[in-house]
Each structure stands twice: as C-alpha cells, then as structure tokens.
C-alpha positions as CSV (number, residue, x, y, z in Angstrom):
1,V,-91.1,-18.5,-40.0
2,C,-87.5,-18.9,-38.7
3,I,-87.2,-19.7,-35.0
4,H,-84.1,-20.2,-32.8
5,R,-85.6,-22.9,-30.5
6,I,-89.0,-24.5,-30.2
7,R,-90.4,-26.2,-27.1
8,S,-93.0,-28.7,-27.8
9,C,-96.0,-29.3,-25.5
10,S,-95.7,-33.1,-25.6
11,S,-92.5,-34.8,-24.4
12,I,-90.2,-32.7,-26.6
13,G,-86.7,-31.5,-25.9
14,F,-84.8,-28.6,-27.6
15,I,-83.8,-28.3,-31.2
16,K,-80.1,-28.5,-31.6
17,S,-79.8,-26.9,-35.1
18,K,-79.2,-23.1,-35.1
19,Y,-82.2,-22.3,-37.3
20,V,-85.2,-24.4,-38.4
21,C,-87.6,-23.1,-41.2
22,V,-91.2,-24.3,-41.2
23,F,-94.2,-23.0,-43.0
24,D,-97.2,-24.1,-41.1
25,K,-98.3,-26.2,-38.2
26,S,-98.7,-29.4,-40.2
27,A,-95.2,-29.1,-41.5
28,L,-94.0,-28.5,-38.0
29,K,-95.7,-31.6,-36.7
30,F,-94.4,-33.7,-39.6
31,S,-90.8,-32.4,-39.1
32,H,-91.1,-33.2,-35.4
33,Q,-92.0,-36.8,-36.2
34,Q,-89.2,-37.3,-38.7
35,R,-86.0,-35.7,-37.5
36,L,-86.1,-32.1,-36.2
37,F,-86.9,-32.9,-32.6
38,R,-85.3,-35.4,-30.3
39,T,-86.9,-36.9,-27.2
40,S,-84.1,-36.8,-24.6
41,A,-86.4,-35.1,-22.1
42,V,-89.6,-36.7,-20.6
43,S,-92.9,-35.0,-20.0
44,F,-92.6,-35.2,-16.2
45,G,-89.0,-33.8,-15.9
46,Q,-85.6,-33.3,-17.4
47,I,-82.8,-35.9,-17.5
48,V,-79.5,-34.5,-16.2
49,Q,-76.2,-36.4,-16.2
50,F,-74.5,-36.1,-12.8
51,K,-70.8,-36.2,-13.5
52,L,-68.1,-37.3,-11.2
53,S,-66.4,-34.0,-10.1
54,D,-62.8,-33.5,-9.2
55,I,-62.1,-34.9,-5.7
56,G,-58.7,-33.4,-5.4
57,E,-55.1,-34.8,-5.0
58,G,-54.7,-35.1,-8.8
59,I,-57.1,-38.1,-8.9
60,T,-58.4,-38.8,-12.4
61,E,-60.1,-42.2,-12.0
62,V,-61.7,-44.1,-9.2
63,T,-63.2,-47.6,-8.6
64,V,-66.9,-47.9,-7.7
65,K,-67.0,-49.9,-4.6
66,E,-70.7,-49.7,-3.6
67,W,-74.0,-48.2,-4.8
68,Y,-76.4,-46.8,-2.2
69,I,-79.2,-46.4,-4.8
70,K,-80.6,-48.2,-7.7
71,E,-82.5,-47.2,-10.9
72,G,-85.9,-45.9,-10.0
73,D,-85.0,-44.7,-6.5
74,S,-85.8,-41.1,-5.4
75,V,-82.9,-39.0,-4.1
76,S,-82.6,-35.6,-2.5
77,Q,-79.7,-33.2,-2.3
78,F,-76.9,-34.4,-0.1
79,D,-78.1,-38.1,-0.2
80,S,-75.3,-40.6,-0.6
81,I,-75.2,-42.1,-4.1
82,C,-72.1,-44.3,-4.1
83,E,-68.7,-44.9,-2.5
84,V,-65.7,-44.8,-4.7
85,Q,-62.1,-45.7,-4.0
86,S,-59.0,-44.0,-5.5
87,D,-55.4,-45.0,-5.0
88,K,-55.4,-42.7,-2.0
89,A,-58.7,-42.9,-0.2
90,S,-62.4,-43.8,-0.2
91,V,-64.9,-41.1,-0.9
92,T,-68.7,-41.0,-0.6
93,I,-70.4,-39.2,-3.5
94,T,-73.6,-37.2,-2.7
95,S,-76.3,-36.0,-4.9
96,R,-76.5,-32.4,-6.2
97,Y,-80.2,-32.8,-7.2
98,D,-83.6,-33.8,-6.1
99,G,-85.0,-36.4,-8.5
100,I,-85.3,-40.0,-9.6
101,I,-82.3,-42.2,-10.6
102,R,-82.8,-43.3,-14.2
103,K,-79.5,-44.9,-15.1
104,L,-76.3,-46.1,-13.4
105,H,-73.3,-45.7,-15.7
106,Y,-71.1,-48.1,-13.8
107,S,-71.3,-51.5,-12.1
108,I,-69.5,-52.5,-8.9
109,D,-65.6,-52.5,-9.4
110,D,-65.9,-50.6,-12.6
111,I,-63.4,-47.7,-13.2
112,A,-65.1,-44.3,-13.2
113,F,-63.4,-41.2,-14.7
114,V,-63.5,-37.7,-13.4
115,G,-65.7,-35.5,-15.6
116,K,-67.7,-38.4,-17.0
117,P,-71.4,-39.1,-16.2
118,L,-71.9,-41.2,-13.0
119,V,-75.7,-41.4,-13.0
120,D,-78.7,-40.0,-14.9
121,I,-81.2,-38.2,-12.7
122,E,-84.7,-37.1,-13.7
123,I,-85.5,-33.8,-12.1
124,D,-88.5,-31.6,-12.1
125,A,-88.0,-29.1,-15.0
126,S,-89.9,-26.4,-13.2
127,K,-87.6,-26.6,-10.1
128,G,-84.5,-27.9,-11.7
129,L,-82.4,-26.9,-14.6
130,A,-84.0,-24.9,-17.4
131,S,-81.8,-26.1,-20.3
132,E,-79.0,-28.4,-21.1
133,E,-76.5,-25.6,-20.9
134,D,-77.2,-25.5,-17.1
135,V,-76.1,-29.1,-16.7
136,V,-72.5,-28.3,-17.7
137,E,-70.1,-28.9,-14.7
138,T,-68.1,-25.9,-13.5
139,P,-64.4,-26.3,-13.7
140,P,-63.0,-28.4,-10.8
141,M,-61.8,-26.6,-7.8
142,S,-58.4,-27.2,-6.2
143,H,-58.2,-29.3,-3.1
144,E,-57.7,-26.2,-0.9
145,E,-60.6,-24.4,-2.5
146,H,-62.7,-27.6,-2.0
147,T,-62.2,-27.8,1.7
148,H,-61.3,-24.4,3.0
149,Q,-62.7,-21.0,3.1
150,E,-61.2,-17.9,4.6
151,I,-63.5,-16.3,7.1
152,K,-62.4,-13.5,9.4
153,G,-58.7,-14.4,9.2
154,H,-59.1,-18.2,9.9
155,K,-59.9,-21.2,7.8
156,T,-63.3,-23.0,8.1
157,L,-63.4,-26.6,6.9
158,A,-66.6,-27.8,5.2
159,T,-67.6,-29.7,2.1
160,P,-69.4,-27.9,-0.8
161,A,-72.6,-29.7,0.2
162,V,-72.5,-28.3,3.7
163,R,-71.6,-24.8,2.4
164,R,-74.6,-24.9,0.1
165,L,-76.9,-26.0,2.9
166,A,-75.6,-23.1,5.0
167,M,-76.1,-20.6,2.1
168,E,-79.7,-21.8,1.5
169,N,-80.5,-21.1,5.1
170,N,-78.6,-17.8,5.3
171,I,-76.2,-19.2,7.9
172,K,-72.7,-17.8,8.3
173,L,-70.2,-20.7,8.7
174,S,-68.1,-18.5,11.0
175,E,-70.9,-18.7,13.5
176,V,-71.2,-22.5,13.5
177,V,-69.1,-24.7,15.8
178,G,-67.7,-27.7,13.9
179,T,-67.7,-31.1,15.6
180,G,-65.7,-32.9,12.9
181,K,-62.0,-33.6,12.7
182,D,-60.0,-30.4,12.9
183,N,-63.2,-28.5,13.7
184,R,-64.7,-29.4,10.3
185,I,-68.3,-28.3,10.0
186,L,-70.7,-31.2,9.3
187,K,-74.2,-31.3,8.0
188,E,-75.4,-32.1,11.6
189,D,-73.8,-28.9,12.9
190,I,-75.7,-26.8,10.4
191,L,-79.0,-28.6,11.3
192,N,-78.4,-28.2,15.0
193,Y,-77.5,-24.5,14.6
194,L,-80.7,-24.0,12.6
195,A,-82.8,-25.8,15.2
196,K,-81.4,-23.5,17.9
197,Q,-82.4,-20.5,15.8
198,T,-85.9,-21.7,14.9
199,G,-86.7,-23.7,18.1
200,A,-87.2,-26.9,16.1
201,I,-86.5,-30.3,17.6
202,L,-84.2,-32.4,15.5
203,P,-83.5,-36.2,15.9
204,P,-80.3,-37.0,17.6
205,S,-77.2,-37.3,15.4
206,P,-76.7,-40.8,13.9
207,K,-73.0,-40.7,14.8
208,A,-72.2,-43.9,16.6
209,E,-71.0,-43.7,20.2
210,I,-67.8,-45.5,21.3
211,V,-68.8,-48.4,23.5
212,P,-66.3,-49.7,25.9
213,P,-65.3,-53.3,25.2
214,Q,-66.6,-56.1,27.4
215,R,-64.5,-56.9,30.4
216,K,-64.9,-60.6,29.8
217,T,-63.1,-60.6,26.5
218,E,-60.2,-58.6,28.1
219,A,-59.9,-61.1,31.0
220,V,-58.5,-63.8,28.7
221,P,-54.9,-64.6,29.6
222,A,-52.2,-63.4,27.2
223,A,-50.5,-66.7,26.9
224,P,-53.3,-68.6,25.1
225,K,-53.7,-65.7,22.7
226,D,-50.0,-65.9,21.8
227,K,-50.3,-69.7,21.2
228,A,-53.5,-69.2,19.1
229,R,-51.8,-66.6,17.0
230,K,-49.0,-69.0,16.0
231,I,-51.4,-71.5,14.6
232,P,-52.4,-70.6,10.9
233,V,-56.1,-70.3,10.5
234,P,-57.5,-72.1,7.4
235,V,-59.8,-70.2,5.1
236,S,-63.5,-70.6,5.8
237,R,-64.4,-71.3,2.2
238,P,-63.1,-74.0,-0.1
239,I,-60.5,-73.0,-2.7
240,A,-61.7,-73.7,-6.3
241,F,-59.0,-74.4,-8.9
242,S,-60.1,-73.4,-12.3
243,G,-56.9,-74.4,-14.1
244,K,-56.8,-71.1,-16.0
245,D,-54.7,-68.0,-15.7
246,K,-56.5,-65.0,-14.5
247,T,-55.6,-61.3,-15.2
248,E,-56.8,-58.4,-13.2
249,P,-56.0,-54.7,-13.4
250,V,-54.0,-53.1,-10.6
251,T,-56.4,-50.7,-8.9
252,G,-57.1,-48.9,-5.7
253,F,-54.6,-49.0,-2.8
254,Q,-52.6,-51.7,-4.7
255,K,-52.0,-49.2,-7.5
256,A,-50.8,-46.6,-4.9
257,M,-48.4,-49.2,-3.5
258,V,-46.9,-49.8,-7.0
259,K,-46.3,-46.1,-7.4
260,T,-44.9,-45.5,-3.9
261,M,-42.6,-48.6,-3.8
262,S,-41.3,-47.7,-7.3
263,A,-40.3,-44.3,-6.0
264,A,-38.8,-45.9,-2.8
265,L,-36.5,-48.0,-5.0
266,K,-34.5,-44.8,-5.7
267,I,-33.7,-44.4,-2.0
268,P,-30.5,-46.0,-0.6
269,H,-31.8,-47.8,2.5
270,F,-29.7,-48.8,5.5
271,G,-31.0,-50.8,8.4
272,Y,-30.5,-50.8,12.1
273,S,-32.1,-53.2,14.6
274,D,-32.3,-53.5,18.4
275,E,-34.4,-55.2,21.1
276,I,-36.5,-53.4,23.7
277,D,-37.3,-54.6,27.2
278,L,-41.0,-53.6,27.6
279,T,-41.5,-55.2,31.1
280,Q,-42.3,-51.9,32.8
281,L,-44.4,-50.7,29.9
282,V,-46.5,-53.9,30.0
283,Q,-47.2,-53.3,33.6
284,L,-48.1,-49.7,33.1
285,R,-50.4,-50.4,30.2
286,E,-52.2,-53.1,32.2
287,E,-52.9,-50.5,35.0
288,L,-54.1,-47.8,32.5
289,K,-56.2,-50.1,30.3
290,S,-59.2,-50.2,32.6
291,L,-59.2,-46.4,33.0
292,A,-59.1,-46.0,29.2
293,E,-62.0,-48.5,28.9
294,I,-64.1,-46.3,31.2
295,R,-63.5,-43.5,28.8
296,G,-64.6,-45.7,25.9
297,V,-61.2,-46.2,24.4
298,K,-59.1,-49.3,23.7
299,L,-55.5,-48.7,24.9
300,S,-52.9,-50.7,23.0
301,F,-49.1,-50.4,23.1
302,M,-49.0,-48.4,19.9
303,P,-49.9,-45.0,21.4
304,F,-46.8,-45.3,23.7
305,F,-44.6,-46.3,20.7
306,I,-45.9,-43.3,18.7
307,K,-45.5,-40.8,21.6
308,A,-42.0,-42.0,22.4
309,A,-41.1,-41.6,18.7
310,S,-42.3,-38.1,18.7
311,L,-40.2,-37.2,21.7
312,G,-37.2,-38.7,19.9
313,L,-38.0,-36.7,16.8
314,L,-37.8,-33.5,18.8
315,Q,-34.2,-34.3,19.5
316,Y,-33.4,-35.6,16.0
317,P,-35.6,-33.6,13.6
318,I,-33.6,-34.9,10.5
319,L,-35.7,-38.1,10.8
320,N,-38.9,-36.0,10.5
321,A,-37.8,-34.4,7.2
322,S,-38.0,-34.7,3.5
323,L,-35.5,-34.4,0.6
324,D,-36.4,-32.9,-2.7
325,E,-36.1,-34.8,-6.0
326,N,-32.8,-33.0,-6.9
327,C,-31.4,-33.8,-3.5
328,Q,-30.6,-30.1,-3.0
329,N,-32.9,-29.1,-0.1
330,V,-34.0,-30.7,3.1
331,T,-37.3,-29.7,4.6
332,Y,-37.7,-30.2,8.3
333,K,-41.4,-30.8,9.1
334,A,-42.9,-28.9,12.0
335,S,-45.7,-31.4,12.6
336,H,-45.1,-35.0,13.7
337,N,-47.7,-36.8,11.5
338,I,-46.7,-40.4,12.4
339,G,-48.1,-43.0,10.1
340,V,-49.2,-46.5,11.2
341,A,-49.2,-49.3,8.7
342,M,-52.5,-51.3,8.7
343,D,-53.3,-54.6,7.0
344,T,-56.9,-54.4,5.7
345,E,-59.1,-56.2,3.2
346,Q,-58.3,-53.4,0.7
347,G,-54.6,-54.0,1.1
348,L,-51.8,-52.1,3.0
349,I,-52.8,-48.6,4.0
350,V,-50.8,-46.1,6.1
351,P,-53.0,-43.5,7.8
352,N,-51.3,-41.1,10.1
353,V,-51.9,-39.4,13.5
354,K,-51.6,-35.7,13.0
355,N,-49.6,-33.4,15.3
356,V,-48.4,-36.1,17.7
357,Q,-46.0,-33.6,19.3
358,I,-49.0,-31.8,21.0
359,C,-51.0,-34.9,21.8
360,S,-51.2,-37.0,24.9
361,V,-51.0,-40.8,24.9
362,F,-54.7,-40.9,25.4
363,D,-55.3,-38.4,22.5
364,I,-53.2,-40.7,20.3
365,A,-55.2,-43.8,21.5
366,V,-58.5,-42.0,20.6
367,E,-57.3,-41.2,17.1
368,L,-55.9,-44.7,16.5
369,N,-59.3,-46.1,17.5
370,R,-60.9,-43.9,14.9
371,L,-58.4,-44.7,12.2
372,Q,-58.6,-48.4,12.8
373,S,-62.5,-48.4,12.7
374,L,-62.5,-46.4,9.4
375,G,-59.7,-48.6,8.0
376,S,-61.5,-51.8,8.7
377,A,-64.6,-50.4,6.9
378,G,-62.6,-49.0,4.0
379,Q,-63.8,-45.5,4.7
380,L,-60.5,-43.6,5.4
381,G,-60.5,-40.1,3.9
382,T,-57.7,-38.5,1.9
383,S,-56.7,-36.3,4.8
384,D,-56.1,-39.4,7.0
385,L,-53.8,-41.0,4.4
386,T,-51.7,-38.1,3.3
387,G,-49.3,-35.7,5.0
388,G,-47.3,-38.4,6.9
389,T,-43.8,-37.4,8.1
390,F,-42.6,-40.6,9.9
391,T,-44.0,-44.2,10.0
392,L,-44.2,-47.2,12.3
393,S,-45.2,-50.6,11.0
394,N,-46.4,-53.1,13.6
395,I,-45.7,-56.5,12.1
396,G,-45.9,-58.0,15.5
397,T,-49.7,-58.1,15.3
398,I,-49.3,-60.8,12.7
399,G,-46.4,-62.6,14.3
400,G,-43.1,-61.4,12.8
401,T,-40.0,-60.6,14.8
402,Y,-37.7,-58.8,12.3
403,A,-38.4,-57.0,9.1
404,K,-36.7,-54.7,6.6
405,P,-39.3,-51.9,6.2
406,V,-39.3,-49.8,3.1
407,I,-39.3,-46.0,3.4
408,L,-42.5,-44.2,2.2
409,P,-41.4,-41.2,0.1
410,P,-41.1,-38.3,0.8
411,E,-40.4,-39.6,4.3
412,V,-36.8,-40.5,5.3
413,A,-37.2,-43.1,8.0
414,I,-39.5,-45.9,9.1
415,G,-39.6,-48.5,11.9
416,A,-41.0,-52.0,12.0
417,L,-42.0,-53.4,15.4
418,G,-41.9,-57.1,16.1
419,K,-44.1,-59.1,18.4
420,I,-43.6,-59.0,22.2
421,Q,-42.1,-62.2,23.5
422,V,-41.5,-63.5,27.0
423,L,-37.8,-64.4,27.1
424,P,-35.1,-65.0,29.7
425,R,-32.7,-62.1,30.4
426,F,-30.2,-61.3,33.1
427,N,-30.9,-58.5,35.6
428,G,-28.4,-56.2,37.3
429,K,-27.5,-58.9,39.8
430,G,-26.8,-61.5,37.2
431,E,-30.0,-63.4,37.9
432,V,-32.1,-64.9,35.1
433,I,-35.5,-63.2,35.0
434,K,-38.6,-63.2,32.7
435,A,-38.6,-60.2,30.4
436,Q,-41.1,-58.8,27.8
437,I,-38.9,-58.4,24.8
438,M,-39.7,-56.7,21.5
439,N,-37.5,-56.3,18.5
440,V,-37.4,-53.1,16.3
441,S,-36.0,-52.7,12.8
442,W,-35.3,-49.3,11.4
443,S,-34.7,-48.2,7.8
444,A,-33.4,-44.7,6.9
445,D,-32.5,-42.7,3.9
446,H,-28.7,-43.0,3.9
447,R,-28.4,-39.9,1.7
448,I,-29.1,-37.5,4.6
449,I,-29.1,-39.8,7.7
450,D,-26.0,-41.6,9.0
451,G,-25.9,-44.7,11.1
452,A,-24.9,-42.9,14.3
453,T,-27.9,-40.6,14.1
454,M,-30.3,-43.5,13.6
455,A,-28.6,-45.4,16.5
456,R,-28.9,-42.4,18.9
457,F,-32.5,-41.9,18.0
458,S,-33.3,-45.6,18.6
459,N,-31.5,-45.5,21.9
460,L,-33.5,-42.5,23.1
461,W,-36.8,-44.1,21.9
462,K,-35.8,-47.3,23.7
463,S,-35.1,-45.5,26.9
464,Y,-38.5,-43.9,27.0
465,L,-40.2,-47.3,26.5
466,E,-38.0,-49.2,28.9
467,N,-38.6,-46.5,31.6
468,P,-42.0,-45.1,30.7
469,A,-42.0,-42.8,33.7
470,S,-39.2,-40.9,32.1
471,M,-41.5,-39.7,29.4
472,L,-43.3,-37.5,32.0
473,L,-40.3,-35.2,32.1
474,D,-40.6,-34.3,28.5
475,L,-44.4,-34.4,28.0
476,K,-46.0,-31.1,27.1
C-alpha cells in the first residue's frame, strides 16, 4: 500500500519522504524502528521553533541581554520571553504560543539572527499547529506595517500582539482609547475595554506611578555637590590584571556609534563657542522646582535649554534640516525632535523629545523623566532613539566646560553644554557680582551653514536663557 503520510499512535512525527511502500503491519513497525519515522514530536505535544521575527529598521542581528524564562517553564501568549538589544534599541520579545519551553538557542550576550530559532516551545498538538508547515514564519512586515494600521482615515498604533488580542475578542481598535506614547494602544487598554463591556473587574495596571522625590535630598546645598563632583570616585571592586590581551566584538550601541561616527567624518565641522549667564534662570528654576515636584516631575535645566533651542530653530530652520548624500537637496524638518545625549551603562545613547515646538517646558520635563528612566534601565525603544533633527549634549553633568561635539548624521548641528559655575562678572554699573556662568560649544555642517547663521542662532538662544521671561512672548 502506498501512503503519502502516516501518523503513528505512539510518539511518532511525520514521514518526510514523498511515498513510502509497506506490505503489512509488521513491516510497517519494523520500518518505523529502523529509519522511516523520526521522533521530533513528543506524545504530549508538538515542538515548534519560535523564530526571531523582523523587528524593523533593517536590523538583522541582536544581542540577547536577558532571559525571562528558562527551560521547563510554561508560557502563554504575550508573555515576555527575553530582552534583546540591537544597535538602535532594546526590544522585549513576547511569545506567540501557549506551551512549555524546551530549549533556549542562545545564552546571555550571544548574537541572535533574525529568522533563526530563538526558543523551542512544546505546544498542545490538538490546540496548536497541525503540521510542521504551519510553523513556517510569514514574511517580515515593514516597520510601518508593524506599528500602524489605517482605521477610518487615521493611524492606530499597536503591536501585533495587541492586535491579535483585540481580534480574538472581536474588539475594534478604533473604539479603544490608547494610553501609551502617541496614543499607542497597550494590552492593558484592551483588557480595560473588555472589562467595561463584560462588567469584569480587572486588577490595576502594573504601570509604575511617578513618585515625587524626597524634599530632604533636594535640600542639600549646591556647593557641596559641586565639590563632590570634582573628586573622582574610585571603583567599588578591585581591578584584576590578567596580563593577557582580550578581544571582544563590537556590539549593541557601540556598534551604532562606530557606524554613525564614521559617517560624521565626511561632514566638514566648524565650531562656535560662547558663555551664558544663567543667574536669572537659576532663580526661576528654583521657584518652579517645588511646583514640578508636586506634579511628580523632576525639573532640571535641560527642559529650558531644549525649549529655547526650539524657539531659535523657528527663526533659523536651516539648523533643523538634513542634507542628502549627493549634497543636492536640503530637507527642512517640520518637527523639532531634539535629541539629548545620555551616558548609560550600555554606552552613549541619544534619545529625542518629539515635537518640542508644540510642547511646554513642563511637557518636555515629563518626557525627559521618562527617557532618562528607560535609558538607565536599558529599555529605550526604537521610536525614542530615531527621528532626531537637532541635538544637545550636556557634558556638564560629568564636569566638562568645553567640548567639540560631533554632528549626528543626518542632522546638521549639535550643541555641547558645559557645567554651571559661579564666577565673578561685571554688571551694568561696573560692579563685580557673582554670576552663574555656563559655556556652550556648537558644531555645524559647514556645507550648508555659515558662521554668521550659527552665531545669530546662538545669540537668540542665549537671550532666551539669560532673560527667561522673554520666552513667554514666543511660547505657543
């Protein structure tokens, strides 16, 4: 008898050969024991290989930073499996299946490739996939298809996992109010919507609330902090000298820095520096800091620097532009997505605050708090790290005064802010007074920006910060 496929009753998978000829049951059993059948499936379920799908932005490989599961653990759909880091962002991978983890294909800090197996999951064959053909991954979607869906003339942001949850419960995404960034619909939004429809009571969202910092820590005078910052802090653990050279691959954000700085080398930089008297801004920030704390937000000087830069970019849009590779076209960016360089354990990262031109100083402070928290935890997403149009780097938090910042392509300008120092200066009457002085160093693409434009922008930015009340005239 010629058969196309045979399913055995005892821990047997599928026959791979196109046709198998057997003559009786004994021959069938004998063939099974020798070579005709393979035992890739188990009696209680089917093993599927969960592959790393395309996460957009042209990323082909990632570094496994943390496993949230181990072999033998049970997982459900949408459960977090691991966190991976590309040269652009950190991404949490969630499960597509209900089942038991049977194998982890990578260890911590291993390089995982898109389209290759990430973990093996044993699923219930009666509820899961019927055959190996069902395990094949669908072609990867583009980044826009992955995050957007056109609904009634506007775009709804949601991950595929959230869309699947909505589909399984017959929920239209257009009817759900998203609470995530840019009105992104989260899993909690779907569950809350479902609870309202069914009357079920769901536990509160695990999203952490912003807790105002303790007043006691803020009451410490600024002078001792400045002195403490100047003293180098020794490392907490002893340094072991092995006496041998050590070679490590360039991965993660460091790999992105290599690529970006290599491209920046093609840009003819020119520099411009100046000093800013922040005496009035220091007083204003001190008055507003307690009000921001009541709202649960830490108010630093950076929101003022960013907003002043945005007001300046409105007058000098050439600094918020990009130049194509052939130097034939200049694109003036409508949005002021101002990046802020951050020093983290993963290396230098530059997330950006989106649409600063329509944000208040408080809005910017809230977003900076969010970016700094995610940056410290290494959990910044791709949307936070891409799309920047202008950058400020605050080297003063470490202790520098001057710098020569390097432009981040495709941007055309960047500023480096030094530390705020108490220095003697002359007032209008010729008297020596105590002033809060900060130095700024600008770098610009000299192919499309001349020194006069950079100087005029810097003077306008300086005037806003030295007379912060003047910003009220131009705020929208």
